[in-house]
C-alpha positions in Angstrom: -37.9 -35.5 -25.6 -35.6 -36.5 -22.8 -34.9 -33.8 -20.3 -31.5 -33.9 -18.7 -29.9 -32.2 -15.6 -26.3 -32.0 -14.6 -25.2 -30.3 -11.4 -22.0 -28.4 -10.8 -19.7 -29.7 -8.1 -21.0 -28.6 -4.7 -18.4 -28.5 -1.9 -19.1 -29.2 1.8 -16.2 -28.0 3.9 -16.4 -31.0 6.1 -14.7 -34.4 6.0 -16.5 -37.2 4.1 -17.2 -39.3 7.2 -19.0 -36.4 8.9 -21.0 -35.6 5.7 -22.1 -39.3 5.6 -23.3 -39.1 9.2 -25.4 -36.1 8.3 -26.7 -37.8 5.2 -27.9 -40.8 7.1 -30.0 -38.6 9.3 -32.3 -38.1 6.3 -33.6 -41.6 6.8 -36.1 -43.1 7.3 -38.0 -39.8 7.2 -36.9 -36.2 6.7 -39.1 -33.4 8.0 -36.7 -31.0 6.2 -37.9 -32.4 2.8 -41.7 -32.3 2.9 -42.3 -34.3 -0.2 -40.2 -37.1 1.3 -42.7 -39.0 3.3 -40.6 -42.0 4.3 -38.5 -44.9 3.3 -38.1 -48.6 3.9 -35.0 -50.7 3.6 -35.4 -53.5 1.0 -31.9 -55.0 1.1 -28.7 -54.3 3.0 -25.3 -55.9 2.7 -21.6 -55.3 3.7 -18.3 -56.7 2.5 -16.4 -59.0 4.8 -14.0 -56.2 5.8 -16.8 -53.7 6.2 -15.4 -51.3 3.6 -18.4 -51.6 1.3 -21.9 -51.0 2.6 -24.9 -51.3 0.2 -28.4 -50.2 1.2 -31.4 -50.5 -1.2 -34.5 -48.5 -0.1 -38.0 -47.9 -1.3 -38.8 -44.1 -0.9 -42.3 -42.7 -0.8 -42.8 -39.2 -2.3 -45.8 -36.9 -2.3 -45.6 -35.2 -5.7 -47.0 -31.7 -5.8 -49.4 -32.3 -8.8 -53.0 -31.1 -9.6 -55.7 -33.2 -7.9 -57.3 -34.0 -11.2 -54.0 -35.4 -12.6 -53.5 -37.7 -9.5 -57.1 -38.9 -9.9 -56.6 -39.7 -13.6 -53.4 -41.5 -12.8 -55.0 -43.4 -10.0 -52.1 -42.8 -7.5 -51.6 -40.5 -4.5 -47.9 -41.1 -4.0 -44.9 -42.0 -6.1 -42.3 -44.6 -5.1 -38.7 -44.6 -6.1 -36.0 -47.3 -5.6 -32.8 -45.9 -4.3 -29.5 -47.9 -4.1 -26.7 -46.4 -2.0 -23.2 -47.9 -2.2 -20.7 -46.4 0.2 -17.0 -47.3 0.0 -15.4 -46.3 3.3 -11.9 -47.3 2.0 -12.2 -45.0 -1.1 -14.4 -42.5 0.8 -17.1 -42.4 -1.8 -20.9 -42.8 -1.9 -22.8 -43.5 -5.1 -26.6 -43.1 -5.2 -28.6 -44.6 -8.0 -32.4 -44.0 -8.1 -35.2 -44.8 -10.5 -39.0 -44.6 -10.3 -41.0 -47.7 -9.6 -44.4 -46.0 -10.1 -45.4 -45.7 -13.8 -42.1 -47.2 -14.9 -43.6 -48.2 -18.2 -44.8 -44.7 -19.0 -42.2 -42.5 -17.3 -38.5 -43.2 -16.9 -36.7 -41.2 -14.2 -33.0 -41.9 -13.6 -30.8 -40.1 -11.1 -27.2 -40.6 -10.1 -25.5 -38.7 -7.2 -22.0 -39.1 -5.8 -20.1 -37.9 -2.8 -16.4 -38.0 -2.9 -13.3 -36.4 -1.3 -12.2 -33.0 -2.7 -9.2 -33.6 -5.0 -7.3 -30.7 -3.4 -8.4 -30.9 0.2 -9.1 -34.3 1.8 -11.0 -32.6 4.6 -13.7 -31.5 2.2 -16.4 -33.4 0.4 -17.7 -33.0 -3.1 -21.2 -33.7 -4.4 -22.4 -34.2 -7.9 -25.8 -35.0 -9.4 -27.2 -35.9 -12.7 -30.7 -36.9 -13.8 -32.8 -37.6 -16.8 -36.6 -37.6 -17.4 -38.2 -39.5 -20.3 -42.0 -39.4 -20.5 -43.1 -42.0 -23.0 -46.8 -41.7 -22.5 -49.1 -40.4 -19.7 -52.7 -40.3 -20.7 -52.3 -37.4 -23.0 -50.8 -35.2 -20.2 -47.1 -35.7 -21.2 -46.3 -32.0 -21.4 -48.1 -31.2 -18.2 -46.3 -34.0 -16.3 -42.9 -32.9 -17.7 -43.4 -29.3 -16.5 -44.5 -30.5 -13.0 -41.7 -33.0 -12.7 -38.9 -30.6 -13.8 -40.3 -27.7 -11.6 -40.5 -29.9 -8.5 -37.1 -31.5 -9.2 -35.3 -28.3 -9.7 -36.9 -26.7 -6.6 -35.5 -29.5 -4.4 -32.0 -29.6 -5.9 -30.5 -26.7 -3.9 -32.7 -27.7 -1.0 -30.7 -30.9 -0.7 -27.5 -29.1 0.2 -29.3 -27.0 2.8 -30.6 -30.2 4.4 -27.1 -31.7 4.7 -25.8 -28.4 6.1 -28.7 -28.5 8.6 -27.8 -31.9 9.9 -24.1 -31.1 10.0 -24.9 -28.3 12.3 -27.1 -30.6 14.4 -24.2 -33.0 14.7 -21.8 -30.3 15.7 -24.3 -29.0 18.3 -24.4 -32.5 19.8 -20.6 -32.4 20.1 -19.9 -34.7 17.1 -17.3 -32.8 15.2 -15.0 -35.6 14.0 -15.5 -39.2 12.9 -12.4 -41.3 12.3 -11.7 -42.8 8.9 -12.3 -46.5 8.1 -9.4 -48.8 8.9 -9.0 -52.4 7.9 -10.1 -54.9 10.6 -7.2 -56.5 12.6 -5.7 -59.8 11.7 -7.3 -62.7 13.5 -5.8 -63.0 17.0 -4.3 -59.5 17.0 -5.7 -57.1 19.6 -7.2 -54.0 18.0 -6.0 -50.9 19.9 -7.0 -48.4 17.1 -9.7 -45.8 17.1 -13.2 -47.2 16.2 -13.8 -47.2 12.5 -15.8 -44.5 10.9 -17.7 -46.8 8.6 -20.9 -46.7 10.6 -23.8 -44.3 11.1 -23.4 -41.3 13.4 -25.7 -42.9 16.0 -23.3 -45.9 16.2 -20.3 -43.6 16.9 -21.0 -41.6 20.0 -18.0 -39.3 19.7 -17.9 -36.1 21.7 -16.1 -32.9 20.9 -13.5 -33.6 23.6 -12.8 -37.1 22.3 -9.1 -38.1 21.7 -7.9 -37.0 18.2 -10.5 -34.3 17.9 -9.2 -30.7 17.6 -10.7 -27.4 16.5 -8.6 -27.5 13.4 -10.2 -30.8 12.4 -13.8 -29.6 12.5 -15.4 -28.7 9.3 -16.6 -25.3 10.5 -13.0 -24.1 11.1 -11.6 -24.9 7.6 -10.0 -21.8 6.1 -11.9 -20.2 3.3 -10.6 -21.1 -0.2 -10.8 -19.4 -3.5 -13.9 -20.3 -5.6 -12.2 -22.6 -8.1 -13.2 -25.7 -9.9 -12.3 -28.9 -7.9 -10.5 -30.1 -11.1 -9.8 -28.9 -14.5 -12.9 -30.4 -16.2 -15.6 -29.6 -13.7 -17.3 -26.4 -12.4 -17.8 -25.7 -8.7 -21.0 -24.2 -7.5 -19.2 -21.6 -5.5 -17.0 -20.7 -8.5 -20.2 -20.2 -10.6 -21.7 -17.9 -8.0 -18.5 -15.9 -7.5 -17.5 -15.4 -11.2 -20.6 -16.1 -13.3 -23.5 -14.9 -11.0 -26.7 -16.5 -9.7 -28.0 -19.2 -12.0 -31.0 -21.5 -11.6 -30.3 -25.2 -11.3 -31.3 -25.7 -14.9 -29.2 -22.8 -16.1 -26.2 -24.3 -14.3 -27.0 -27.6 -16.0 -27.1 -26.1 -19.4 -23.8 -24.4 -18.9 -22.1 -27.6 -17.7 -23.6 -29.8 -20.4 -22.6 -27.4 -23.2 -19.1 -27.1 -21.6 -18.8 -30.9 -21.5 -19.8 -31.1 -25.2 -17.2 -28.6 -26.1 -14.5 -30.5 -24.1 -15.4 -33.6 -26.1 -15.5 -32.0 -29.6 -13.1 -29.0 -29.3 -10.0 -30.4 -27.7 -7.7 -27.6 -26.4 -9.9 -24.8 -27.6 -12.5 -24.4 -24.9 -13.8 -20.8 -24.5 -14.0 -19.3 -21.0 -17.1 -20.1 -19.0 -18.4 -16.6 -19.1 -18.1 -16.7 -22.9 -20.2 -19.9 -23.1 -22.7 -18.4 -20.7 -23.3 -15.3 -22.9 -24.4 -17.6 -25.8 -26.7 -19.5 -23.5 -28.3 -16.3 -22.3 -28.7 -15.1 -25.9 -30.7 -18.2 -26.7 -32.7 -18.3 -23.5 -30.7 -21.3 -22.4 -31.9 -23.4 -25.3 -28.8 -25.6 -25.4 -29.2 -26.7 -29.0 -29.6 -23.2 -30.3 -26.9 -21.9 -28.1 -24.5 -24.6 -29.3 -25.2 -23.8 -32.9 -24.6 -20.1 -32.4 -21.5 -20.6 -30.4 -19.9 -23.1 -32.8 -20.5 -20.7 -35.7 -18.8 -18.0 -33.7 -15.8 -20.2 -32.6 -15.2 -21.1 -36.3 -15.4 -17.4 -37.3 -12.9 -16.5 -34.5 -10.6 -19.3 -35.7 -10.8 -18.5 -39.4 -10.0 -14.8 -38.9 -7.7 -15.2 -35.8 -9.9 -12.9 -33.7 -8.3 -14.4 -30.5 -5.1 -12.5 -31.4 -6.6 -9.2 -32.4 -5.6 -7.3 -29.2 -1.9 -8.3 -29.9 -1.9 -7.9 -33.6 -4.2 -4.9 -34.3 -2.8 -1.4 -34.0 -5.2 1.3 -35.0 -4.0 3.6 -37.8 -3.1 7.2 -36.7 -6.2 8.4 -38.5 -8.5 6.3 -36.2 -6.7 7.6 -33.1 -7.4 11.1 -34.2 -10.9 10.9 -35.8 -12.6 7.9 -34.1 -14.6 9.4 -31.3 -14.8 6.6 -28.9 -12.9 5.3 -25.8 -13.1 3.6 -22.4 -13.9 5.8 -19.4 -13.9 4.3 -15.9 -17.1 2.3 -15.0 -20.7 2.8 -14.2 -22.4 2.5 -10.7 -22.7 -1.3 -11.2 -19.0 -1.8 -11.8 -19.5 -2.3 -15.6 -16.7 -0.8 -17.8 -18.0 2.4 -19.4 -17.4 3.1 -23.1 -18.1 6.5 -24.5 -18.9 7.1 -28.2 -19.5 10.6 -29.5 -21.2 9.4 -32.6 -22.6 12.8 -33.5 -19.1 14.2 -33.8 -17.8 11.3 -35.9 -17.3 11.7 -39.7 -18.4 8.2 -40.6 -18.3 8.9 -44.3 -14.8 10.2 -44.1 -13.6 7.2 -42.1 -15.1 4.7 -44.5 -13.6 6.5 -47.5 -10.3 6.9 -45.9 -9.8 3.5 -44.2 -12.5 1.2 -45.6 -15.0 -1.1 -43.9 -12.4 -3.7 -42.9 -10.4 -1.3 -40.7 -13.5 0.0 -39.0 -14.7 -3.5 -38.3 -11.3 -4.6 -37.0 -11.4 -1.7 -34.6 -14.9 -2.4 -33.4 -13.9 -6.0 -32.7 -10.8 -4.9 -30.8 -13.1 -2.7 -28.7 -15.3 -5.7 -27.9 -12.3 -7.9 -27.1 -11.0 -5.2 -24.7 -14.5 -4.9 -23.2 -14.4 -8.6 -22.3 -11.0 -8.2 -20.8 -12.1 -5.3 -18.7 -15.1 -7.2 -17.5 -12.8 -10.0 -16.1 -10.6 -7.4 -14.4 -13.6 -5.6 -12.8 -15.0 -9.0 -11.6 -11.7 -9.6 -9.7 -11.6 -5.9 -8.5 -15.2 -5.7 -7.2 -15.5 -9.3 -6.1 -18.8 -10.0 -8.0 -19.5 -11.2 -11.5 -19.4 -8.4 -14.1 -20.0 -9.8 -17.5 -21.1 -6.8 -19.6 -20.3 -3.2 -20.1 -22.2 0.1 -20.5 -22.0 2.3 -23.6 -22.8 6.0 -23.4 -23.6 7.4 -26.9 -23.6 11.2 -27.4 -25.6 12.1 -30.6 -25.1 15.8 -30.5 -24.1 16.8 -34.1 -26.0 13.9 -35.7 -27.3 15.0 -39.1 -28.3 13.7 -42.5 -24.6 13.3 -43.4 -24.5 10.3 -41.1 -27.2 8.6 -43.2 -24.8 8.2 -46.2 -25.9 4.9 -47.6 -22.5 3.1 -47.7 -21.8 4.3 -44.2 -25.2 2.9 -42.9 -24.5 -0.3 -44.8 -21.1 -0.7 -43.0 -22.8 0.1 -39.7 -25.4 -2.6 -40.3 -22.7 -5.1 -41.1 -20.7 -4.2 -38.0 -23.9 -4.7 -35.9 -24.6 -8.0 -37.5 -21.0 -9.3 -36.8 -21.2 -8.0 -33.1 -24.6 -9.5 -32.5 -23.5 -12.9 -33.8 -20.3 -13.1 -31.9 -20.5 -10.9 -28.8 -24.1 -11.6 -27.5 -25.0 -10.4 -24.0 -21.9 -8.2 -23.7 -23.8 -4.9 -23.6 -25.3 -4.4 -20.2 -26.8 -1.0 -20.9 -26.8 1.6 -23.8 -27.4 5.2 -22.7 -28.2 7.5 -25.7 -28.1 11.2 -24.9 -28.9 14.4 -26.9 -30.8 12.5 -29.6 -31.7 15.0 -32.4 -34.7 15.0 -34.7 -32.9 13.0 -37.3 -32.3 10.1 -34.8 -35.7 8.3 -35.5 -34.7 8.0 -39.1 -31.4 6.3 -38.2 -33.2 4.2 -35.5 -35.7 3.0 -38.1 -32.8 1.7 -40.3 -30.8 0.2 -37.5 -33.2 -1.3 -35.0 -34.5 -4.3 -37.1 -30.9 -5.6 -37.0 -30.6 -5.5 -33.2 -31.7 -8.4 -31.1 -34.8 -7.8 -29.0 -32.9 -8.5 -25.8 -30.4 -5.9 -26.7 -33.0 -3.3 -27.7 -34.5 -3.6 -24.2 -31.3 -2.3 -22.7 -31.5 1.0 -24.6 -32.3 4.3 -22.7 -32.8 7.3 -25.0 -32.7 10.9 -23.8 -33.5 13.8 -26.0 -32.5 17.4 -25.3 -31.3 17.9 -21.8 -33.4 15.1 -20.2 -30.2 13.2 -19.3 -29.4 15.8 -16.7 -30.8 15.6 -13.1 -32.7 12.8 -11.4 -33.8 10.0 -13.7 -30.9 10.8 -16.1 -27.2 9.8 -16.2 -26.7 10.2 -12.5 -28.9 7.1 -11.9 -26.4 5.0 -13.8 -23.1 6.8 -13.6 -21.4 8.5 -10.6 -21.4 12.2 -10.9 -17.6 12.4 -10.7 -17.4 10.1 -13.7 -19.8 12.0 -16.0 -17.7 13.6 -18.8 -17.2 17.3 -18.9 -18.9 17.8 -22.3 -22.1 16.4 -20.7 -21.9 18.8 -17.8 -20.0 16.5 -15.5 -16.8 17.1 -13.5 -14.6 14.5 -15.2 -12.2 15.4 -18.0 -12.7 12.9 -20.8 -9.9 12.0 -23.2 -12.2 10.6 -26.0 -11.2 12.4 -29.3 -13.6 15.2 -30.4 -13.4 13.9 -34.0 -14.1 16.3 -36.9 -14.1 16.0 -40.7 -11.6 13.7 -42.2 -9.6 15.6 -44.9 -10.6 14.4 -48.4 -7.0 14.2 -49.3 -6.8 11.1 -47.1 -9.6 9.3 -49.0 -8.7 6.1 -50.7 -8.4 6.4 -54.5 -10.0 3.0 -55.1 -13.2 2.4 -53.2 -14.4 -1.1 -52.5 -17.3 -2.1 -54.8 -20.6 -1.0 -53.3 -22.3 -4.3 -54.0 -19.8 -6.2 -51.9 -21.9 -8.4 -49.5 -19.1 -9.5 -47.2 -16.5 -7.7 -45.1 -13.3 -9.7 -44.8 -11.4 -9.2 -41.6 -8.1 -10.2 -43.2 -7.1 -10.1 -46.8 -5.7 -13.6 -46.4 -6.5 -16.4 -43.9 -4.8 -19.7 -43.6 -8.2 -21.5 -43.5 -10.1 -22.4 -46.7 -13.9 -22.7 -47.0 -15.6 -25.7 -48.8 -19.0 -27.0 -49.5 -19.9 -30.7 -49.4 -23.0 -31.8 -51.4 -24.9 -35.0 -51.7 -22.9 -37.1 -54.1 -20.2 -34.4 -54.5 -17.5 -34.7 -51.8 -14.8 -32.1 -51.4 -11.2 -33.3 -52.0 -7.7 -31.9 -51.9 -4.5 -33.5 -53.1 -1.1 -33.4 -51.4 1.9 -34.6 -53.3 4.6 -36.3 -51.2 8.0 -36.7 -53.0 9.6 -38.9 -50.3 8.4 -40.9 -47.4 8.5 -40.0 -43.7 6.6 -36.8 -44.0 3.7 -35.8 -41.9 0.4 -34.4 -43.2 -1.5 -32.4 -40.6 -5.1 -31.1 -40.8 -7.4 -28.9 -38.8 -11.0 -28.4 -39.8 -14.3 -27.2 -38.3 -17.7 -28.5 -39.5 -19.9 -25.4 -39.8 -23.1 -27.1 -41.1 -24.2 -30.7 -41.5 -22.4 -34.0 -40.8 -19.5 -35.2 -42.9 -17.2 -38.3 -43.2 -13.5 -37.5 -43.4 -11.1 -40.0 -45.2 -7.5 -40.0 -46.3 -6.4 -41.9 -49.5 -3.2 -42.6 -51.3 -2.7 -43.0 -55.1 0.3 -43.3 -57.3 -1.6 -41.6 -60.1 -2.0 -37.9 -60.2 -5.7 -37.0 -60.0 -7.2 -34.3 -62.2 -8.9 -31.3 -60.5 -12.6 -31.3 -61.3 -15.0 -28.6 -60.1 -18.3 -30.4 -60.0 -21.7 -28.9 -60.4 -24.5 -30.4 -58.5 -27.3 -32.1 -60.4 -30.2 -30.9 -58.3 -31.7 -27.5 -59.2 -31.7 -26.4 -55.5 -28.0 -27.0 -55.1 -26.8 -26.1 -58.6 -24.0 -23.9 -57.3 -21.4 -26.2 -55.9 -19.0 -23.2 -55.6 -15.8 -24.1 -53.8 -16.5 -27.9 -54.0 -13.6 -29.8 -55.7 -13.6 -33.5 -56.6 -10.4 -35.4 -57.5 -11.2 -39.2 -57.3 -12.5 -40.2 -60.7 -15.7 -42.4 -60.7 -13.8 -45.0 -62.8 -11.2 -45.4 -60.1 -11.4 -48.6 -58.1 -10.6 -48.6 -54.4 -7.8 -51.0 -53.7 -6.6 -50.8 -57.3 -6.2 -47.2 -58.3 -6.1 -45.8 -54.8 -6.1 -47.1 -51.3 -7.4 -45.9 -47.9 -4.8 -44.6 -45.4 -7.1 -43.6 -42.5 -10.3 -45.2 -41.3 -13.4 -43.0 -42.1 -14.2 -40.5 -39.3 -17.8 -39.3 -38.9 -17.6 -35.6 -37.9 -20.8 -33.9 -36.5 -21.9 -30.4 -37.0 -20.1 -28.0 -34.7 -17.1 -30.3 -34.1 -13.5 -29.2 -34.5 -11.1 -31.9 -35.7 -7.3 -32.1 -35.7 -5.2 -34.9 -36.8 -2.0 -36.1 -38.7 -0.7 -38.9 -40.8 2.9 -40.1 -41.2 3.4 -41.0 -44.9 5.0 -44.3 -45.7 5.3 -43.9 -49.5 5.7 -41.0 -52.0 2.7 -40.3 -54.2 -0.5 -38.4 -54.0 -2.5 -38.2 -50.8 -6.1 -37.2 -51.0 -8.0 -35.6 -48.1 -11.8 -36.2 -48.6 -14.8 -34.7 -46.9 -18.1 -36.6 -47.8 -21.6 -36.0 -46.7 -22.6 -38.4 -44.0 -25.8 -40.3 -44.7 -27.6 -43.6 -44.0 -25.5 -46.8 -44.4 -26.0 -48.4 -47.8 -28.3 -51.4 -47.9 -26.9 -54.9 -48.5 -27.2 -56.3 -52.0 -29.5 -59.1 -50.8 -32.1 -56.8 -49.2 -34.5 -54.2 -50.5 -34.0 -50.6 -49.4 -35.8 -49.7 -46.2 -38.4 -47.0 -46.4 -36.7 -45.0 -43.6 -33.4 -45.0 -45.6 -35.1 -43.8 -48.7 -36.9 -41.0 -46.9 -33.7 -40.0 -45.1 -31.9 -39.9 -48.4 -34.5 -37.7 -50.0 -34.6 -35.4 -47.0 -30.9 -34.6 -47.1 -30.3 -34.9 -50.8 -30.5 -31.1 -51.3 -28.6 -30.3 -48.1 -25.2 -28.6 -48.2 -22.6 -29.2 -45.6 -20.0 -26.4 -45.0 -16.6 -26.5 -43.4 -13.4 -24.6 -43.0 -10.0 -26.4 -43.2 -6.3 -26.0 -43.1 -3.6 -28.5 -43.9 0.2 -28.6 -43.8 3.0 -30.9 -44.8 5.9 -31.2 -42.4 9.1 -33.1 -42.2 9.0 -35.8 -39.5 11.6 -34.0 -37.3 9.8 -30.6 -37.6 6.5 -32.3 -36.6 8.0 -33.8 -33.5 9.4 -30.4 -32.5 6.1 -28.7 -33.1 4.2 -31.3 -31.1 6.4 -30.8 -28.0 6.0 -27.0 -28.3 2.3 -27.4 -28.8 1.9 -29.5 -25.6 3.4 -26.7 -23.6 1.2 -24.1 -25.3 -1.9 -26.2 -24.6 -1.0 -26.5 -20.9 -0.5 -22.7 -20.7 -3.7 -21.9 -22.5 -5.7 -24.3 -20.3 -4.4 -22.6 -17.2 -5.2 -19.2 -18.6 -8.7 -20.1 -19.6 -9.6 -21.4 -16.2 
């Protein structure tokens, strides 16, 4: 497996020329980097005008590996080839490195770049990416991979410290400003300009009092800037530390790589960085598992319009009176504090009076509000706050709370929250737990993630009072009055919901799904092997626009658009294989007897859509008739008629033959003028959303 690394953008608040002078001090040896034993120049060249300078070096490294492994490998040191290309005119440096030792067994590729900050030309940006592919290494592949990644990541941040060290050394020597490169004078013309900065620091003996050097021009005097991304598509290291917290180099890399993937596949719908980070943490920074979980959640949010719940959801008066929960200041760590008096809540009465859907909507609105409050507290306290604390009071909990439909609704709510709001709970304080609590805990705990369960602190009786209790986590002047504190709490006290408010028709008890909205503009569909899903759109006159928007929840599909003058017949197909006999919402329209190019024609080139991708598109119709949108399972390319099928193709076909792809989709037909108007409005909306999300 190939290991990859991608750094955030690291910013030096010094001009490019000064950073280059500091960088050159790392050669030929660098005591600040112990594993770097030395380097030798293999090739050096300059362009005629001196703007391009290329140096190729052989670098000697002492890898920190077990003695036995070095003995088996037969080498003491590792050699890398490094090619540096500096462009003084463009003010960029590109570094490309690869291993020379064991190149046929291990492939290490690294690319680094220095460039001018896009918003401040007196600052310099640095980016770094690398990949490690161990093909074979005497049976020690796993060991070598761990050693290589550990040593690589341990030296990543050290690199910035080394540059900072040499920058300070230059400044202490009086070198605080190096002029930028300028083109050489025309032949015969006297050059009265300042010497070019396209040379090493040792070749430019500038002093702090040299002409053109002022205090404002030195890097150390640059005014502090807000921690923001250098541009809209990249993350800055200072921004990560300020708003997301301390991350290891590999954790930063996972965040950036997942974010880049979302930018490529979910145009205009990228979640906030802290939202992406929560899913990575929930899956221990396994990028594949986090991506799968996040994509499922994004599709769920899209299908049920959860992004708009804070604007659209207004709790019924019954909830305002009988739902015993509410926000209450923050804990000692600055986390928003939510108080839930569960023991005083009539869960049975609320379920019977409002139904599961209303309770689920309300819980989701609480989670959305919690994320909003975390962002506000991050700005208020000047440090990353990504989760909240929940204080649950169980006084009054009894067997009435173990009513089976109520527990079922609670478990479903827990499942939805765990899937879509991971790592949002920082701490759960449970106080005044009665004797019946272990029974409820036995029912509920298997549905709670292990990482979440570790954040639970449970107090029985009055153990929450005094040292070791609530005062360790919540300031005394914030502890609610009903728990012996000095703060008046506005959380409703609850009580029994009058039976006269119960719904007359209860939802069937065997319902296995809680729908957030009775109706949604998105439809669900399954795509089976040999059974594509198709929908037909009838166009009565030309110059209409068919638009589509769909998410691939599972599997890979091929999307196509066809046109036919014949009206297809709707046909709900049943799959032929026993394991996939329930095609469910799968619909086929194109008859097997139809001939492509005769009975129907292709309007759009086939588009391969991968699992987790979100696709939007449109087609301007030229003729009236029937347009068919088709989603077909993506599989191996068919073999040519002149060759036998390959074994790999047959095995791949058998492997996915019972696989079911899933998607949600929405389509709409617009008049051409309406579409143009909507597109112009949509561009404004996307710009606004992009600014808000960053």
